[in-house]
N, C-alpha and C positions, 0 to 999 in steps of 0.2 A: 533697199539696204544692200550694201555691197556683197558679192560673192566671190569664194574663191576661184580663181581661172583655172585651177586643176580640176576640182571634182564639183564645182558649182553650190558647194555647201554654203550657206547664208553666215556671215560672221554675226555675232552677239553686238547688240548696242553697247554693252558695257565694256567690250573687247575694244571697240572702236573709240569709246568715251575714255577709257584709260590711256590707249596710245595717244590721243589728242593731248592730254594734260602731262603725259611724260615724254615731252619734246619729239612728238611723232614716231614713238617707238614701234619698230615693224611688229605685226600682227601674225599669228601662225594660225592655220586651219585647225579646227577641233577635229577634223575627219581624218585628212591626209597628212597634216603637218607643213603642208607648203608654205612657207614665209612671203608675207606681202608687206610692202611699205608704201607710205604715202606719196602719191605722185606730185612732183615739183608744183604744179598747177594748184593743185589742193593745199598745198602748204602756204602759198601765197594769198588764197582764197582765204583761208583760216585766219591768217594773220589781218589781212584787211576787214575782215567781218568782226574781229574782235577790237581792232585799235582804232579804227575809222569813228566808230561810234563813242568810245572812250573820249578820244582827243577832242571830237565835236562838243561833247557834254562838258568836257573841262574848259573848253574856250568861252563857250556862252554861258556857262554858270559859274565863271571865275570871281565874281562878286559876292557869291554866298559863302556861306560858312562851310567847313570841311563836311559837317555831319548831311547837310542836304545836297552835297554834291556826291557824295560816295554811293547814297542809295540808287539813284538811277545808273551810276556805273555799275555797281554791282548786279542790278536787275538785268542790264543789257549783257554783261559778261553771261551771266546764269542762263538767261534765254538763247543767246548766239551758241554758247558751248554744247546746250541742250540738243540743238538743231544739227549741229555740225556732222555728227556720225552719219547723218543721211545724205550729205553732200559731199563729203570727201570721197575720192577715188583712190583704190589701192591698185597697186600693180606687183606681179609677181616678181621676186628678187632672183635674177639669175645667179646661181652659184658660180664662184671662181676657183679656178683649182690654182692653188699657190705652188707653183713648180721651184720656187726658190726656199722653200720651207721655212718661211717667215723671218730669213735670214737678209736684211736690206743694208 
C-alpha cells in the first residue's frame, strides 16, 4: 500500500479508493497532512485497466442482450477498481507560492 513520502504513514485503502472514483482527487496524509496526487502513469494505468476489458467485452458480446453484457462489465469494473488502490502510485504535491495573489 502507498505510504506518505513525508512521514511514511500508510494510506488507508478507502482513502485511495475514494480518490480513484472522485476523478483522482488528491489524498492527504492522516498523520502529517501532506497532500499527495496520483502520478500520471498511474492515471493511465487505471484508465487502461478499466476501459480495455469493458471495450473487449462489449465488442465480443455485442450480439447478446443488454442484461447478459452488463453483468460481466460490472464484474470487471468492480474487481479491477478493488485492486487499483494497491497499484496506483501517489506523489507528493509541491506547494507553489502565488506571488501574483491570484490576479491573472
